[in-house]
N, C-alpha and C positions, 0 to 999 in steps of 0.2 A: 073445796075450792080455795078457801082462804089459806090453807096451809102452804100451798105453793107460791102465793103472793107475798107471804111474810118475809122471806129472805130478800126479795127484790125491794120491798119498801124500806127495809133496814139498810140495804146497800145504798139506795138512792138518798136516804136521809143522811148517811155518813158522807156521801159524795157532795151533797148540798152544803153540809157544814164545812168540809174541806175547801170547796170552791169559794165560799164566803170568807173564810179565814185567809185564803191566799189573796183574794181581791183586797181585803183590808190591809194585809201586809204590804201590798204593792202600792197602795195609795201614799203619795208623797205629800209632805206638808210644804206648801209654798208660803213665802213671806215677802212682804214689800220692804226692801232695805233702802233707807233714805239716809242722807247725811250731807255734810259740808266738807269740802276739800280745802285745806289751808296750807300755807307755807310754813315749814317747820321753824324757820328762824324769825320771821316777822309776825306770823299769826294772821296775815292777810289772806283773803280767799284767793284761790287759784282759779281763774275763769276758764271755762271751756275745756276742762280736763276730761280725759277719756276714762270711762269705767267699762271694762269688758270682761266677759266670761269666755276665756279662750277655748274651753272644752265644747261649749255650745255655739261658738262663733256668733255671739250677740253682744250688744253693749249699748251704752247711752253716753251722751255728753253732758257734762255739768253746765249749769247756767253761768251767766256772767258774775254771779255772786258765789259761785262754787257749789251750789246745791245740786244734788242728783237724787234720783230714785230709780230703782230697778227691782224686778221680781226675781227672787232667787229661791233655790231649794237647799236643804241642808247639805253641807260638805261641798258646795260650789266654791271654786276658787275665783276671786275677783282680782283683776289687775287694774290699778290706778296709775295713769301716766299723763304727763303734760310736757309740753316743749320746755326744755331747760330744767327739768326735774328728773330725779331717778325714779324708775317705776317701783311700785310697791304692791305686794301680794297680800291678800286677805282671804282666809278660809272661813266660810260661813259655818258657825258651830251647829252641831246636830242636836243641841239641847235648847232649841228656840221654843219658847212657850207662847209667844205672841205672833200675830200675823203682821204686825208693824214693828220694825226694828230700826233704830236710829244709831248711827255711828259717826264719829269724827275722824277724818283721815288727814294726816299731815305728811306732806311730801318734802323730801330733802332736795335742795338745789344741787344741780349737776353742772358744774362749770368746767369748761375745757379751755385752757389757755393755749393760744397759738403763738408761734414765733412771729415777731413783727417782720413785715416785708414792705418794700416800696415798689409801686407799680409805675413803670415808665412806658409811655406810648411808643417811644422809639428806642432802638437798641443803644444808641449813644447820643452824646450832646451834638456831635457833628451832623448826624442824621436829622436831628431836630432842627438845627440851624438851617440846613439845606431845605427842609420842608417848609419852614417858616418863611424863608426868603422867596421860595417858589410859589407861595400862596397867592392866588388871584381871586379877588372878590367877584362873585357871580352876580349878575343882575337879577333883581327880584322879578317874578313872573307878573306881567301886566296884561290884563285882558284887552285884546285888540278888537275893534269893531268887526263884526261879521258882515261880509258883503250881502246886500239885500235887506239888512235889518237896520233900524234906526241907530243913531249914535249911541256910544256906550253909556252916556248919562241917561238915556231914555230906555235902555234895555231892561225889560221886566222879566226876571227869572222865575217869578211865581206864576203858574198857569192860572188863568181866570176860570171860574166855574162856568159850566154851561148855563144857558138861560133857564130860569126856573120854570118848572111845569106847575101850573096852579092846581091845587087841590080844590074841588068844588066847594068843600066846607070852608076852607080858608078864604076863597074868593067871596062867598056869601057873607062871611064875617067882616072882611075888609070893606066890601062895597055897600053892605046894607046895615049891619049891626053897628059898626063904629060910627057912621054918620048920625044915626039915631041917638046914640049915647052922647055925642058931642052937642046935639041940638037941645037936649034936655037941660032945664035950668039946674044949676049947681046949688047944692045946699050951702048955707053960710058956714064958713069954716071959722073956728075959733082962732083969734090972733095969737093968743098965748096959751100954753098948756098950764093947768093948775100945778102949783108947787106942792110936792109931798113933804110933809113935815114929820 
């Protein structure tokens, strides 16, 4: 009986070793990548810069002091970008030995100079002159009294709350406990507090 089980146990053992080795090969090493994003020319932090992994459609924003942290895997491509700066790419190396990795990223300013222009509200000076001379001041809105309601100095726009409904416990406290407390003789209070030296 054992002779026909022998090939199956050997095959199952080989399959078990292959499956375990494949699972071990598939396991990816993740790391937490942290760092500070700074300006290339001044060395100051770049606040609220974006750190994205375009392949995985995920990312984070740096803090106001330029600090960021993100979980990455080897060979991920990170894109650092901020308003007014050129985007920068960084490829995570596959030779990471630590779970915590720190980097410093410096972004280069991206300035675009536009031609100067003047904005005119009217097409010509003559149109402006005509509009200026035709201008008539409008009267400010004044609230007039509403018929059937008191005069405007007595108009109350804030609605009054409805009459309070007494809670039995509040009623008992206000009508019984408070008067008893006020009738009790008060302890003599100290006129001055001691000075701490």
